[in-house]
Backbone bond lengths (Angstrom), bond angles and torsions (degrees), N, CA, C in turn:
res aa  C-N    CA-C-N  psi(-1)  N-CA   C-N-CA  omega(-1)  CA-C   N-CA-C  phi
1 X - - - 1.543 - - 1.575 108.77 -
2 X 1.326 106.99 123.31 1.490 113.13 176.64 1.557 110.39 -60.15
3 X 1.298 114.45 131.25 1.558 117.11 175.42 1.393 103.56 -106.65
4 X 1.235 115.45 134.56 1.538 124.65 171.95 1.502 111.50 -122.80
5 X 1.214 114.07 139.91 1.443 122.69 -179.94 1.531 110.31 -143.66
6 X 1.292 117.07 136.34 1.482 126.23 -179.76 1.482 109.03 -145.58
7 X 1.345 116.77 140.28 1.481 117.44 -178.88 1.597 106.20 -140.43
8 X 1.279 111.70 156.67 1.404 119.90 176.15 1.626 107.54 -149.11
9 X 1.268 119.62 130.88 1.378 122.17 172.91 1.557 109.27 -117.08
10 X 1.231 121.16 129.12 1.423 130.31 -174.53 1.428 109.69 -118.05
11 X 1.396 113.05 152.73 1.576 118.45 170.88 1.476 115.23 75.29
12 X 1.290 117.26 -30.99 1.478 118.82 -179.77 1.457 109.96 -173.14
13 X 1.498 103.91 132.78 1.470 116.32 -179.21 1.616 97.17 -157.57
14 X 14.177 63.15 88.78 0.850 79.62 127.97 1.508 75.86 -157.03
15 X 6.770 165.44 -101.73 1.442 162.34 -111.00 1.541 111.27 -86.32
16 X 1.165 113.63 98.57 1.437 107.97 171.44 1.474 111.16 -122.32
17 X 1.354 115.57 132.03 1.458 123.99 164.80 1.536 97.76 -108.93
18 X 1.344 109.12 -145.58 1.392 116.11 173.18 1.563 114.68 -56.97
19 X 1.228 117.70 140.58 1.591 118.38 -178.37 1.473 108.33 -54.82
20 X 1.304 118.48 138.69 1.523 120.08 -171.89 1.545 112.16 -70.05
21 X 1.220 121.75 -40.05 1.451 121.77 170.83 1.459 114.76 -100.23
22 X 1.297 119.47 150.35 1.436 116.69 -179.28 1.591 112.01 -60.32
23 X 1.243 117.29 121.17 1.463 128.61 -173.45 1.588 103.53 -52.92
24 X 1.301 113.82 -55.94 1.403 119.61 -174.50 1.590 112.59 -47.37
25 X 1.279 111.71 -52.41 1.522 119.82 -179.49 1.484 110.84 -57.79
26 X 1.368 118.19 -45.79 1.345 120.43 177.15 1.526 115.01 -61.64
27 X 1.259 110.89 -38.81 1.585 112.46 -175.33 1.413 106.67 -73.80
28 X 1.349 121.68 -34.66 1.472 121.80 179.70 1.570 109.99 -69.17
29 X 1.369 114.51 -32.65 1.514 112.46 178.16 1.572 108.42 -74.70
30 X 1.360 117.77 -32.08 1.456 113.32 178.78 1.508 117.59 -61.95
31 X 1.321 113.89 -39.48 1.466 117.36 -174.54 1.522 107.70 -149.68
32 X 1.256 117.97 117.37 1.516 122.53 179.93 1.538 106.10 -80.07
33 X 1.194 110.70 149.22 1.540 117.49 176.77 1.532 115.57 79.39
34 X 1.301 113.47 11.76 1.495 116.92 -179.47 1.498 108.09 -98.81
35 X 1.371 111.78 133.95 1.478 118.48 -177.14 1.507 104.46 -83.23
36 X 1.412 117.57 136.46 1.365 123.37 179.42 1.619 105.48 -113.55
37 X 1.321 111.85 146.70 1.459 110.54 -179.08 1.598 108.08 -77.71
38 X 1.254 108.00 167.49 1.575 113.85 -176.55 1.528 105.77 -65.81
39 X 1.263 113.43 149.61 1.490 120.92 171.04 1.498 108.94 61.14
40 X 1.344 119.67 38.99 1.551 125.83 -176.88 1.459 108.63 -56.61
41 X 1.379 115.12 -42.97 1.515 115.76 -170.96 1.516 106.93 -65.52
42 X 1.315 119.73 -44.14 1.535 121.73 -178.42 1.500 110.08 -69.62
43 X 1.220 118.82 -31.22 1.484 117.95 173.85 1.430 115.60 -69.06
44 X 1.403 115.97 -41.90 1.510 119.31 178.64 1.563 110.74 -67.75
45 X 1.389 115.59 -35.47 1.461 119.01 176.46 1.499 112.88 -64.81
46 X 1.321 117.13 -39.89 1.506 123.86 -178.02 1.550 107.78 -70.60
47 X 1.260 116.32 -41.05 1.546 119.16 -177.40 1.585 110.10 -63.81
48 X 1.445 111.11 -43.04 1.466 120.42 178.41 1.494 111.29 -62.10
49 X 1.429 119.60 -45.86 1.395 122.34 176.60 1.562 112.55 -62.54
50 X 1.286 118.02 -38.52 1.345 121.57 -177.60 1.614 112.36 -71.66
51 X 1.332 115.03 -35.79 1.420 122.68 170.87 1.568 114.40 -55.79
52 X 1.417 108.99 -48.84 1.578 114.88 179.99 1.435 109.08 -70.52
53 X 1.307 126.54 -33.64 1.352 131.46 179.22 1.511 108.62 -64.75
54 X 1.226 121.95 -41.24 1.495 135.30 -178.17 1.570 100.73 -63.19
55 X 1.229 112.37 -59.46 1.548 118.74 -178.80 1.537 113.60 -54.40
56 X 1.350 116.71 -40.86 1.442 125.84 -173.22 1.559 109.00 -64.86
57 X 1.375 109.34 -39.06 1.469 118.59 -174.90 1.532 109.74 -69.38
58 X 1.405 116.75 -20.93 1.485 126.14 177.78 1.427 112.85 -96.97
59 X 1.332 121.51 5.85 1.400 120.44 -174.69 1.463 119.80 75.83
60 X 1.313 117.48 12.97 1.435 125.78 -172.17 1.500 114.04 -95.50
61 X 1.211 124.70 143.19 1.533 127.70 178.00 1.474 107.63 -55.30
62 X 1.299 111.54 148.02 1.506 120.27 172.97 1.565 107.65 -71.52
63 X 1.329 116.98 151.33 1.439 122.59 172.93 1.459 113.92 -108.02
64 X 1.310 117.89 147.68 1.497 120.61 -176.06 1.506 108.56 -107.35
65 X 1.264 117.03 153.52 1.509 123.60 -177.71 1.494 107.79 -73.47
66 X 1.188 116.68 140.88 1.530 126.31 175.15 1.536 111.00 -129.25
67 X 1.281 116.84 121.81 1.518 121.14 -176.94 1.498 113.63 -63.67
68 X 1.385 116.98 -35.21 1.420 118.67 177.02 1.577 110.48 -63.89
69 X 1.256 117.02 -42.95 1.475 122.12 177.86 1.437 112.53 -61.42
70 X 1.399 116.90 -35.89 1.442 124.30 -177.43 1.517 106.46 -69.70
71 X 1.361 118.02 -41.60 1.487 123.13 176.69 1.546 112.53 -54.10
72 X 1.397 108.78 -45.94 1.567 113.60 -178.62 1.498 107.90 -65.24
73 X 1.382 116.94 -44.25 1.437 119.36 -175.39 1.572 108.95 -64.86
74 X 1.288 117.12 -47.48 1.434 120.50 -179.15 1.357 113.96 -60.60
75 X 1.367 123.42 -35.03 1.486 125.15 177.70 1.558 105.88 -61.19
76 X 1.268 118.78 -43.86 1.542 119.85 179.08 1.459 113.51 -66.45
77 X 1.378 116.57 -44.00 1.409 120.73 -177.37 1.657 108.38 -58.55
78 X 1.267 114.50 -47.84 1.473 120.75 -179.50 1.506 108.41 -65.29
79 X 1.315 122.24 -42.48 1.445 123.05 176.14 1.528 112.77 -58.71
80 X 1.223 115.20 -42.64 1.585 120.40 177.44 1.490 109.35 -62.50
81 X 1.389 112.39 -49.32 1.419 116.44 -177.94 1.528 113.79 -60.60
82 X 1.378 116.76 -37.80 1.508 121.21 -177.06 1.442 109.39 -74.96
83 X 1.341 120.57 -37.77 1.475 121.15 -170.45 1.545 112.36 -101.78
84 X 1.321 117.25 -16.29 1.438 120.31 -176.83 1.511 110.67 69.56
85 X 1.316 121.45 5.70 1.447 122.56 172.02 1.554 115.34 -86.10
86 X 1.413 119.01 94.81 1.308 126.80 -177.93 1.607 112.64 -69.03
87 X 1.254 118.36 86.22 1.510 120.58 -171.86 1.576 107.42 -149.60
88 X 1.286 114.00 159.39 1.447 121.71 167.20 1.474 114.10 -79.22
89 X 1.376 114.21 -18.22 1.471 116.06 171.01 1.496 112.22 -82.83
90 X 1.255 118.34 128.08 1.447 122.47 179.09 1.469 112.43 -73.98
91 X 1.330 123.30 164.26 1.536 126.14 179.56 1.503 106.67 -60.87
92 X 1.305 122.71 -28.29 1.501 124.91 -176.10 1.623 109.05 -88.90
93 X 1.373 116.62 5.31 1.458 121.41 179.54 1.515 115.94 90.68
94 X 1.300 110.86 -2.51 1.441 114.08 -170.76 1.618 112.79 -76.76
95 X 1.235 116.52 152.06 1.534 120.23 172.06 1.602 107.22 -103.21
96 X 1.289 113.54 173.92 1.513 113.57 -177.68 1.495 109.40 -58.27
97 X 1.319 119.62 -46.00 1.456 120.86 -178.32 1.443 112.09 -49.32
98 X 1.277 116.01 -46.79 1.508 119.47 -175.93 1.494 109.35 -63.07
99 X 1.357 117.19 -42.82 1.472 123.79 -176.40 1.578 107.49 -65.21
100 X 1.284 116.14 -35.85 1.439 121.58 179.32 1.599 110.29 -69.45
101 X 1.313 116.42 -43.45 1.422 122.22 178.02 1.437 110.39 -64.34
102 X 1.372 121.75 -37.60 1.523 126.13 -179.90 1.532 109.03 -60.05
103 X 1.263 123.06 -27.33 1.379 123.19 179.22 1.577 112.80 -80.86
104 X 1.293 116.32 -11.97 1.446 120.04 178.05 1.541 111.82 97.56
105 X 1.417 115.53 -1.41 1.383 119.12 174.69 1.469 114.87 -73.84
106 X 1.391 119.68 132.06 1.503 124.75 173.95 1.461 110.37 -93.84
107 X 1.362 116.80 113.27 1.411 119.57 -177.58 1.534 108.46 -113.75
108 X 1.294 111.65 126.49 1.586 118.23 171.96 1.460 108.51 -68.97
109 X 1.413 114.72 -50.51 1.480 125.12 -174.90 1.566 102.79 -132.97
110 X 1.326 115.95 138.56 1.406 121.29 171.68 1.546 116.53 -147.87
111 X 1.246 119.35 155.95 1.514 118.80 -178.47 1.515 102.49 -157.03
112 X 1.371 116.16 165.46 1.344 127.22 -170.69 1.584 114.89 -143.10
113 X 1.200 115.79 127.75 1.485 120.50 172.20 1.581 115.18 -112.47
114 X 1.273 120.44 143.94 1.436 120.38 175.41 1.458 113.31 -126.50
115 X 1.345 120.45 151.23 1.381 124.71 174.97 1.459 109.80 -141.89
116 X 1.360 122.93 145.36 1.347 126.07 178.19 1.568 109.86 -139.33
117 X 1.292 118.86 137.49 1.448 123.65 173.53 1.575 116.26 88.51
118 X 1.300 114.82 2.68 1.538 115.18 173.11 1.517 103.83 -92.16
119 X 1.326 115.62 123.72 1.497 122.11 -174.59 1.585 108.34 -77.69
120 X 1.367 121.01 -24.83 1.366 120.46 -166.03 1.463 107.63 -117.38
121 X 1.286 126.80 145.94 1.584 126.74 -177.34 1.517 102.33 -70.96
122 X 1.384 125.60 -34.97 1.464 122.46 -172.28 1.552 109.31 -65.44
123 X 1.331 120.79 -13.53 1.307 124.05 -177.98 1.588 112.58 -83.03
124 X 1.337 110.91 -21.07 1.513 112.88 -167.16 1.522 109.41 -75.91
125 X 1.247 121.40 -52.79 1.523 121.99 -176.97 1.574 108.53 -54.28
126 X 1.400 112.18 -47.60 1.474 117.38 -177.22 1.572 108.33 -59.74
127 X 1.221 120.17 -46.30 1.500 126.19 174.59 1.512 111.45 -51.59
128 X 1.333 111.58 -56.75 1.550 115.48 -177.14 1.552 110.26 -62.59
129 X 1.393 113.53 -35.94 1.556 115.04 -178.05 1.581 109.14 -62.16
130 X 1.274 120.60 -27.28 1.451 122.12 -179.98 1.566 112.73 -81.33
131 X 1.230 119.47 4.91 1.509 122.50 -179.48 1.437 108.68 -125.27
132 X 1.406 120.16 120.50 1.485 124.10 -179.13 1.508 114.48 -51.91
133 X 1.350 120.87 -44.18 1.391 120.82 172.64 1.402 121.32 -62.64
134 X 1.334 119.73 -42.07 1.511 124.48 172.13 1.563 110.80 -62.72
135 X 1.367 111.16 -42.92 1.491 110.65 -179.72 1.534 116.18 -64.47
136 X 1.222 113.41 -32.18 1.500 115.91 171.04 1.490 115.03 -62.06
137 X 1.293 119.39 -33.44 1.398 121.33 -177.44 1.665 106.11 -77.42
138 X 1.307 117.48 -41.42 1.448 117.08 -179.62 1.576 111.87 -73.64
139 X 1.364 114.48 -21.77 1.409 116.18 176.17 1.585 112.05 -101.20
140 X 1.150 123.82 24.90 1.413 134.14 177.27 1.443 107.40 -62.48
141 X 1.439 119.96 92.46 1.341 129.96 -172.44 1.610 115.94 -53.74
142 X 1.295 113.79 -36.23 1.468 122.76 177.13 1.436 116.91 -79.56
143 X 1.327 114.80 -11.00 1.531 114.43 -179.00 1.537 110.58 -74.13
144 X 1.296 111.54 144.31 1.559 117.88 -177.58 1.562 105.73 -128.78
145 X 1.296 116.22 -16.48 1.493 115.28 -173.07 1.519 104.32 -138.71
146 X 1.356 114.23 157.36 1.465 120.81 174.16 1.520 114.56 -146.77
147 X 1.298 117.43 160.65 1.455 118.93 178.50 1.551 106.84 -137.44
148 X 1.255 119.02 154.94 1.471 127.10 -175.25 1.451 108.88 -123.45
149 X 1.332 118.01 144.10 1.405 126.37 169.51 1.496 107.41 -134.74
150 X 1.382 113.63 136.60 1.471 122.72 -179.82 1.446 108.79 -141.16
151 X 1.322 116.05 128.47 1.416 123.17 -176.59 1.533 109.63 -139.00
152 X 1.295 120.61 152.77 1.461 122.35 -177.54 1.488 106.31 -99.26
153 X 1.299 117.36 116.68 1.434 120.84 -174.71 1.546 104.48 -109.62
154 X 1.331 117.32 174.22 1.449 123.07 -178.48 1.570 113.66 -62.97
155 X 1.342 115.15 -26.18 1.405 118.52 176.13 1.440 118.06 -106.28
156 X 1.357 113.56 23.34 1.521 118.84 -175.08 1.492 117.89 113.07
157 X 1.230 122.65 -176.05 1.559 122.00 -176.44 1.549 106.88 -68.02
158 X 1.319 110.46 146.85 1.494 124.03 165.04 1.458 109.74 -102.66
159 X 1.355 118.20 128.36 1.485 122.92 -176.36 1.514 106.78 -117.23
160 X 1.270 115.27 134.24 1.519 120.30 179.43 1.625 106.39 -134.58
161 X 1.257 112.52 129.09 1.471 121.52 177.16 1.591 107.32 -117.37
162 X 1.366 115.63 126.00 1.440 115.17 164.13 1.394 108.29 -119.93
163 X 1.371 115.83 134.26 1.501 126.74 -178.47 1.541 101.37 -114.26
164 X 1.306 113.34 144.80 1.539 121.96 174.60 1.439 117.31 -158.99
165 X 1.282 114.11 154.79 1.520 125.55 167.76 1.531 107.75 -103.19
166 X 1.232 115.71 120.58 1.406 117.05 -179.57 1.548 114.21 -66.86
167 X 1.362 122.34 154.80 1.411 122.31 175.69 1.537 112.86 -71.03
């Protein structure tokens, strides 16, 4: 399976247990008609735990889940899955910052990571850690919150992480 990864950090270059709201409900509310992978809640929870473990190993603060950031991430995950266009630019021309702002979230700093083709969540943080750009996003010291989007694409799951520092 071809594995594709792309990252972008913008504007600047940190307690999660189970996600507070059912991820599947959030995802469905963010974009109707989007296919979600099986066990999406467990996958999102695992990815969030791995992200915070990665940050803790580097002496960085934990990040908390934010539902607005997840809506922005889910919008892009569903767009990528639907169009097959693996890009930070949405099919409507939006970038991650515009998608975050559309949710009403005020971000002082924000950044986005994408992954496609990794079937298991435990592969994502490891994959991103091997890329300088992705690593910068996960290690964004000013970030305090994160959101996740996961959609089922033709070539496997699409994973989107949005990190931010609220205003």
